[in-house]
MOPAC internal coordinates of N, CA, C and O (Angstrom, degrees):
PM7 1SCF
backbone

  N    0.0000 0     0.00 0     0.00 0    0    0    0
  C    1.4467 1     0.00 0     0.00 0    1    0    0
  C    1.5590 1   105.85 1     0.00 0    2    1    0
  O    1.2310 1   118.96 1   -49.82 1    3    2    1
  N    1.2534 1   119.59 1   130.18 1    3    2    1
  C    1.5007 1   121.06 1   173.18 1    5    3    2
  C    1.4900 1   109.61 1   -89.27 1    6    5    3
  O    1.2310 1   120.66 1   -36.42 1    7    6    5
  N    1.3082 1   116.35 1   143.58 1    7    6    5
  C    1.4756 1   119.23 1   175.60 1    9    7    6
  C    1.5352 1   107.53 1  -160.29 1   10    9    7
  O    1.2310 1   119.99 1   -18.54 1   11   10    9
  N    1.2472 1   117.63 1   161.46 1   11   10    9
  C    1.5718 1   122.11 1   177.58 1   13   11   10
  C    1.4767 1   103.76 1   -89.61 1   14   13   11
  O    1.2310 1   120.44 1   -67.69 1   15   14   13
  N    1.2951 1   116.76 1   112.31 1   15   14   13
  C    1.5065 1   118.85 1  -179.29 1   17   15   14
  C    1.4707 1   115.42 1   -66.28 1   18   17   15
  O    1.2310 1   121.70 1   143.86 1   19   18   17
  N    1.4118 1   114.36 1   -36.14 1   19   18   17
  C    1.4564 1   117.59 1   176.96 1   21   19   18
  C    1.5005 1   111.67 1   -62.70 1   22   21   19
  O    1.2310 1   119.55 1   131.13 1   23   22   21
  N    1.2967 1   118.47 1   -48.87 1   23   22   21
  C    1.4467 1   121.76 1   174.92 1   25   23   22
  C    1.4827 1   114.55 1   -55.84 1   26   25   23
  O    1.2310 1   120.18 1   138.42 1   27   26   25
  N    1.3184 1   117.26 1   -41.58 1   27   26   25
  C    1.4776 1   124.13 1   176.11 1   29   27   26
  C    1.4850 1   110.69 1   -60.10 1   30   29   27
  O    1.2310 1   118.68 1   133.56 1   31   30   29
  N    1.3266 1   120.13 1   -46.44 1   31   30   29
  C    1.4040 1   124.44 1  -177.89 1   33   31   30
  C    1.5718 1   111.13 1   -68.81 1   34   33   31
  O    1.2310 1   120.24 1   140.28 1   35   34   33
  N    1.3684 1   117.15 1   -39.72 1   35   34   33
  C    1.4036 1   118.99 1   173.27 1   37   35   34
  C    1.4951 1   115.37 1   -59.62 1   38   37   35
  O    1.2310 1   120.81 1   139.39 1   39   38   37
  N    1.3593 1   116.05 1   -40.61 1   39   38   37
  C    1.4462 1   123.49 1   179.23 1   41   39   38
  C    1.5536 1   110.48 1   -65.34 1   42   41   39
  O    1.2310 1   122.14 1   135.54 1   43   42   41
  N    1.3571 1   113.51 1   -44.46 1   43   42   41
  C    1.5231 1   115.99 1   177.29 1   45   43   42
  C    1.4808 1   111.38 1   -65.62 1   46   45   43
  O    1.2310 1   118.66 1   148.41 1   47   46   45
  N    1.3609 1   120.16 1   -31.59 1   47   46   45
  C    1.3827 1   120.41 1   177.30 1   49   47   46
  C    1.5930 1   111.70 1   -63.37 1   50   49   47
  O    1.2310 1   121.09 1   135.07 1   51   50   49
  N    1.3005 1   115.51 1   -44.93 1   51   50   49
  C    1.4904 1   120.36 1   178.50 1   53   51   50
  C    1.5173 1   112.37 1   -65.14 1   54   53   51
  O    1.2310 1   121.79 1   141.23 1   55   54   53
  N    1.4071 1   114.19 1   -38.77 1   55   54   53
  C    1.4760 1   118.10 1  -178.88 1   57   55   54
  C    1.5087 1   111.03 1   -79.04 1   58   57   55
  O    1.2310 1   117.37 1   158.00 1   59   58   57
  N    1.3023 1   122.60 1   -22.00 1   59   58   57
  C    1.3835 1   123.56 1   178.44 1   61   59   58
  C    1.5767 1   111.27 1    83.13 1   62   61   59
  O    1.2310 1   121.46 1  -175.63 1   63   62   61
  N    1.3647 1   114.81 1     4.37 1   63   62   61
  C    1.4652 1   117.53 1   176.77 1   65   63   62
  C    1.5355 1   109.41 1  -157.20 1   66   65   63
  O    1.2310 1   120.29 1   -18.48 1   67   66   65
  N    1.3593 1   117.06 1   161.52 1   67   66   65
  C    1.4397 1   122.95 1   174.56 1   69   67   66
  C    1.5928 1   110.43 1   -76.62 1   70   69   67
  O    1.2310 1   121.45 1     1.32 1   71   70   69
  N    1.2163 1   114.83 1  -178.68 1   71   70   69
  C    1.4676 1   120.78 1   179.44 1   73   71   70
  C    1.5252 1   107.34 1   -72.36 1   74   73   71
  O    1.2310 1   120.70 1   161.40 1   75   74   73
  N    1.2864 1   116.26 1   -18.60 1   75   74   73
  C    1.5141 1   119.66 1   179.24 1   77   75   74
  C    1.5765 1   111.04 1   -90.89 1   78   77   75
  O    1.2310 1   119.92 1   178.52 1   79   78   77
  N    1.3233 1   117.75 1    -1.48 1   79   78   77
  C    1.4173 1   123.43 1   179.81 1   81   79   78
  C    1.5027 1   113.91 1    87.40 1   82   81   79
  O    1.2310 1   119.48 1  -170.30 1   83   82   81
  N    1.3783 1   118.60 1     9.70 1   83   82   81
  C    1.4221 1   122.67 1   176.30 1   85   83   82
  C    1.4625 1   111.10 1   -73.85 1   86   85   83
  O    1.2310 1   117.16 1   -49.79 1   87   86   85
  N    1.2601 1   123.02 1   130.21 1   87   86   85
  C    1.4482 1   127.94 1  -176.04 1   89   87   86
  C    1.5518 1   109.52 1   -69.39 1   90   89   87
  O    1.2310 1   121.20 1   -42.17 1   91   90   89
  N    1.3169 1   115.32 1   137.83 1   91   90   89
  C    1.4975 1   119.65 1   170.66 1   93   91   90
  C    1.5945 1   108.71 1  -124.37 1   94   93   91
  O    1.2310 1   122.36 1   -35.12 1   95   94   93
  N    1.2646 1   113.08 1   144.88 1   95   94   93
  C    1.5084 1   116.45 1   179.88 1   97   95   94
  C    1.5123 1   110.18 1  -102.62 1   98   97   95
  O    1.2310 1   122.91 1   -74.60 1   99   98   97
  N    1.3560 1   112.03 1   105.40 1   99   98   97
  C    1.4957 1   117.59 1  -177.46 1  101   99   98
  C    1.4448 1   111.09 1  -118.01 1  102  101   99
  O    1.2310 1   119.37 1   171.67 1  103  102  101
  N    1.3425 1   118.81 1    -8.33 1  103  102  101
  C    1.5090 1   119.94 1  -176.31 1  105  103  102
  C    1.5039 1   103.18 1   -87.54 1  106  105  103
  O    1.2310 1   118.08 1   -95.09 1  107  106  105
  N    1.3103 1   121.27 1    84.91 1  107  106  105
  C    1.4202 1   123.69 1  -170.71 1  109  107  106
  C    1.5953 1   113.84 1   -72.67 1  110  109  107
  O    1.2310 1   120.21 1   159.38 1  111  110  109
  N    1.3582 1   117.20 1   -20.62 1  111  110  109
  C    1.4384 1   115.34 1   176.84 1  113  111  110
  C    1.5371 1   110.81 1  -100.23 1  114  113  111
  O    1.2310 1   118.52 1  -179.21 1  115  114  113
  N    1.2600 1   120.43 1     0.79 1  115  114  113
  C    1.5067 1   125.43 1   172.14 1  117  115  114
  C    1.5034 1   113.87 1    66.82 1  118  117  115
  O    1.2310 1   119.98 1  -149.10 1  119  118  117
  N    1.3990 1   117.64 1    30.90 1  119  118  117
  C    1.4627 1   118.09 1   177.57 1  121  119  118
  C    1.5468 1   111.01 1   -94.98 1  122  121  119
  O    1.2310 1   117.98 1  -169.91 1  123  122  121
  N    1.3140 1   121.46 1    10.09 1  123  122  121
  C    1.4235 1   125.18 1   173.47 1  125  123  122
  C    1.5643 1   109.94 1    85.32 1  126  125  123
  O    1.2310 1   118.61 1  -178.32 1  127  126  125
  N    1.2559 1   120.26 1     1.68 1  127  126  125
  C    1.4997 1   122.58 1   177.99 1  129  127  126
  C    1.4860 1   107.62 1  -132.53 1  130  129  127
  O    1.2310 1   123.64 1   -36.84 1  131  130  129
  N    1.3206 1   110.62 1   143.16 1  131  130  129
  C    1.5131 1   119.93 1   176.73 1  133  131  130
  C    1.5573 1   110.25 1   -97.10 1  134  133  131
  O    1.2310 1   120.51 1   -70.23 1  135  134  133
  N    1.3045 1   116.64 1   109.77 1  135  134  133
  C    1.4712 1   119.44 1   176.73 1  137  135  134
  C    1.4877 1   112.71 1   -76.92 1  138  137  135
  O    1.2310 1   121.70 1   -15.19 1  139  138  137
  N    1.2883 1   114.35 1   164.81 1  139  138  137
  C    1.5339 1   118.53 1   178.26 1  141  139  138
  C    1.5635 1   108.68 1   -60.51 1  142  141  139
  O    1.2310 1   120.60 1   144.62 1  143  142  141
  N    1.3310 1   116.45 1   -35.38 1  143  142  141
  C    1.4230 1   119.64 1  -177.98 1  145  143  142
  C    1.5194 1   108.78 1   -69.95 1  146  145  143
  O    1.2310 1   119.33 1   138.24 1  147  146  145
  N    1.3871 1   118.89 1   -41.76 1  147  146  145
  C    1.5224 1   119.78 1   176.53 1  149  147  146
  C    1.4713 1   109.95 1   -63.48 1  150  149  147
  O    1.2310 1   118.88 1   137.34 1  151  150  149
  N    1.3166 1   119.75 1   -42.66 1  151  150  149
  C    1.5219 1   119.62 1  -179.23 1  153  151  150
  C    1.4757 1   109.37 1   -64.02 1  154  153  151
  O    1.2310 1   120.85 1   137.70 1  155  154  153
  N    1.2771 1   115.99 1   -42.30 1  155  154  153
  C    1.4955 1   120.47 1   179.75 1  157  155  154
  C    1.5502 1   109.09 1   -58.96 1  158  157  155
  O    1.2310 1   121.59 1   131.20 1  159  158  157
  N    1.3403 1   114.56 1   -48.80 1  159  158  157
  C    1.5101 1   116.06 1  -177.25 1  161  159  158
  C    1.5289 1   111.72 1   -66.16 1  162  161  159
  O    1.2310 1   122.35 1   143.94 1  163  162  161
  N    1.2968 1   113.11 1   -36.06 1  163  162  161
  C    1.4976 1   116.16 1  -179.14 1  165  163  162
  C    1.5767 1   112.24 1   -68.51 1  166  165  163
  O    1.2310 1   121.57 1   140.36 1  167  166  165
  N    1.3871 1   114.59 1   -39.64 1  167  166  165
  C    1.4451 1   121.29 1   172.93 1  169  167  166
  C    1.4564 1   113.59 1   -63.55 1  170  169  167
  O    1.2310 1   117.84 1   133.02 1  171  170  169
  N    1.3304 1   121.72 1   -46.98 1  171  170  169
  C    1.4233 1   121.89 1   178.38 1  173  171  170
  C    1.5110 1   110.42 1   -62.48 1  174  173  171
  O    1.2310 1   116.60 1   139.26 1  175  174  173
  N    1.2942 1   124.06 1   -40.74 1  175  174  173
  C    1.4731 1   126.07 1  -179.18 1  177  175  174
  C    1.5281 1   109.75 1   -68.24 1  178  177  175
  O    1.2310 1   118.06 1   149.15 1  179  178  177
  N    1.3472 1   121.31 1   -30.85 1  179  178  177
  C    1.4408 1   122.39 1  -174.25 1  181  179  178
  C    1.5042 1   112.59 1   -92.85 1  182  181  179
  O    1.2310 1   120.43 1   156.12 1  183  182  181
  N    1.3369 1   116.79 1   -23.88 1  183  182  181
  C    1.4316 1   123.56 1  -172.96 1  185  183  182
  C    1.5131 1   109.23 1   -70.47 1  186  185  183
  O    1.2310 1   120.58 1   -51.63 1  187  186  185
  N    1.3257 1   116.49 1   128.37 1  187  186  185
  C    1.4864 1   120.22 1  -179.90 1  189  187  186
  C    1.5740 1   111.24 1  -111.76 1  190  189  187
  O    1.2310 1   119.99 1   177.59 1  191  190  189
  N    1.3719 1   117.63 1    -2.41 1  191  190  189
  C    1.4186 1   119.83 1   175.37 1  193  191  190
  C    1.5130 1   113.71 1   -81.01 1  194  193  191
  O    1.2310 1   120.79 1   -29.42 1  195  194  193
  N    1.3340 1   116.09 1   150.58 1  195  194  193
  C    1.4896 1   119.07 1  -176.02 1  197  195  194
  C    1.5702 1   109.26 1   -72.40 1  198  197  195
  O    1.2310 1   120.24 1   -91.74 1  199  198  197
  N    1.3429 1   117.15 1    88.26 1  199  198  197
  C    1.4610 1   123.02 1   179.40 1  201  199  198
  C    1.4938 1   110.18 1  -125.52 1  202  201  199
  O    1.2310 1   121.82 1   -12.68 1  203  202  201
  N    1.3076 1   114.12 1   167.32 1  203  202  201
  C    1.4346 1   121.60 1   170.99 1  205  203  202
  C    1.4768 1   111.85 1  -133.26 1  206  205  203
  O    1.2310 1   119.09 1  -108.59 1  207  206  205
  N    1.3702 1   119.35 1    71.41 1  207  206  205
  C    1.4782 1   121.41 1  -178.31 1  209  207  206
  C    1.4727 1   112.75 1   -64.70 1  210  209  207
  O    1.2310 1   119.87 1   -26.65 1  211  210  209
  N    1.3019 1   117.85 1   153.35 1  211  210  209
  C    1.4680 1   125.45 1  -179.94 1  213  211  210
  C    1.3963 1   109.22 1  -133.28 1  214  213  211
  O    1.2310 1   120.54 1   -48.18 1  215  214  213
  N    1.4461 1   116.58 1   131.82 1  215  214  213
  C    1.4095 1   121.59 1   176.63 1  217  215  214
  C    1.5424 1   107.39 1  -106.19 1  218  217  215
  O    1.2310 1   120.59 1   -54.68 1  219  218  217
  N    1.3772 1   116.49 1   125.32 1  219  218  217
  C    1.4465 1   118.58 1   177.31 1  221  219  218
  C    1.4175 1   111.74 1   -67.65 1  222  221  219
  O    1.2310 1   119.07 1   -32.50 1  223  222  221
  N    1.3165 1   119.37 1   147.50 1  223  222  221
  C    1.4747 1   122.55 1   174.54 1  225  223  222
  C    1.5098 1   108.26 1   -71.09 1  226  225  223
  O    1.2310 1   120.84 1   -16.61 1  227  226  225
  N    1.2496 1   115.99 1   163.39 1  227  226  225
  C    1.4861 1   125.05 1   177.44 1  229  227  226
  C    1.5547 1   109.74 1   -62.41 1  230  229  227
  O    1.2310 1   121.33 1   153.54 1  231  230  229
  N    1.3476 1   115.06 1   -26.46 1  231  230  229
  C    1.5297 1   116.62 1  -179.66 1  233  231  230
  C    1.5177 1   112.75 1   -71.09 1  234  233  231
  O    1.2310 1   121.69 1   148.39 1  235  234  233
  N    1.4117 1   114.38 1   -31.61 1  235  234  233
  C    1.3996 1   122.15 1   178.62 1  237  235  234
  C    1.5091 1   112.53 1   -85.95 1  238  237  235
  O    1.2310 1   121.17 1   149.67 1  239  238  237
  N    1.3495 1   115.36 1   -30.33 1  239  238  237
  C    1.5120 1   113.16 1  -169.27 1  241  239  238
  C    1.6098 1   109.67 1  -113.84 1  242  241  239
  O    1.2310 1   120.70 1  -160.09 1  243  242  241
  N    1.2800 1   116.26 1    19.91 1  243  242  241
  C    1.4801 1   118.25 1  -178.56 1  245  243  242
  C    1.4832 1   110.55 1    86.46 1  246  245  243
  O    1.2310 1   120.44 1     9.16 1  247  246  245
  N    1.2680 1   116.76 1  -170.84 1  247  246  245
  C    1.4938 1   118.73 1  -176.20 1  249  247  246
  C    1.5623 1   110.37 1  -109.33 1  250  249  247
  O    1.2310 1   120.10 1  -163.55 1  251  250  249
  N    1.3203 1   117.42 1    16.45 1  251  250  249
  C    1.4813 1   119.06 1   176.13 1  253  251  250
  C    1.5027 1   109.02 1   -84.37 1  254  253  251
  O    1.2310 1   118.42 1   -85.12 1  255  254  253
  N    1.3274 1   120.62 1    94.88 1  255  254  253
  C    1.4375 1   122.29 1  -178.49 1  257  255  254
  C    1.4891 1   113.23 1   -90.25 1  258  257  255
  O    1.2310 1   121.26 1   175.27 1  259  258  257
  N    1.3887 1   115.20 1    -4.73 1  259  258  257
  C    1.4322 1   118.07 1  -179.60 1  261  259  258
  C    1.5162 1   108.17 1  -120.93 1  262  261  259
  O    1.2310 1   120.59 1   -35.73 1  263  262  261
  N    1.3321 1   116.48 1   144.27 1  263  262  261
  C    1.4303 1   122.26 1  -178.56 1  265  263  262
  C    1.5440 1   108.42 1  -123.01 1  266  265  263
  O    1.2310 1   120.73 1   -48.18 1  267  266  265
  N    1.3222 1   116.21 1   131.82 1  267  266  265
  C    1.4707 1   118.63 1  -179.23 1  269  267  266
  C    1.5063 1   110.22 1   139.09 1  270  269  267
  O    1.2310 1   118.67 1     6.12 1  271  270  269
  N    1.3464 1   120.15 1  -173.88 1  271  270  269
  C    1.4311 1   122.67 1  -178.30 1  273  271  270
  C    1.5828 1   108.66 1   -58.66 1  274  273  271
  O    1.2310 1   121.96 1   -46.38 1  275  274  273
  N    1.3551 1   113.85 1   133.62 1  275  274  273
  C    1.4184 1   122.35 1   174.66 1  277  275  274
  C    1.5891 1   111.47 1    80.27 1  278  277  275
  O    1.2310 1   119.80 1  -161.98 1  279  278  277
  N    1.3187 1   117.99 1    18.02 1  279  278  277
  C    1.4534 1   117.78 1   179.39 1  281  279  278
  C    1.5228 1   115.56 1   -77.88 1  282  281  279
  O    1.2310 1   120.10 1   180.00 1  283  282  281

C-alpha cells in the first residue's frame, strides 16, 4: 500500500497515537496541546522516506499556530 509517510507521521502527532492505537509523544513542551510546529518536528524526526517537507512561517500562513478544536 502506498502512502505519504510524512503526512501519516504528522497526523499521528496530532492524534497522539498511531492507527494501531500505539501512543506517540509529540507534545514536546508538555502544555497538553500539539502545535503545528510540534507536529512538524515530530513528523520530520520520525519520517524515513526521502522527502523535504517545508513548514510555512507564521507570517505566510497567518497566526494560527495550532490546529484542532478551538483553533
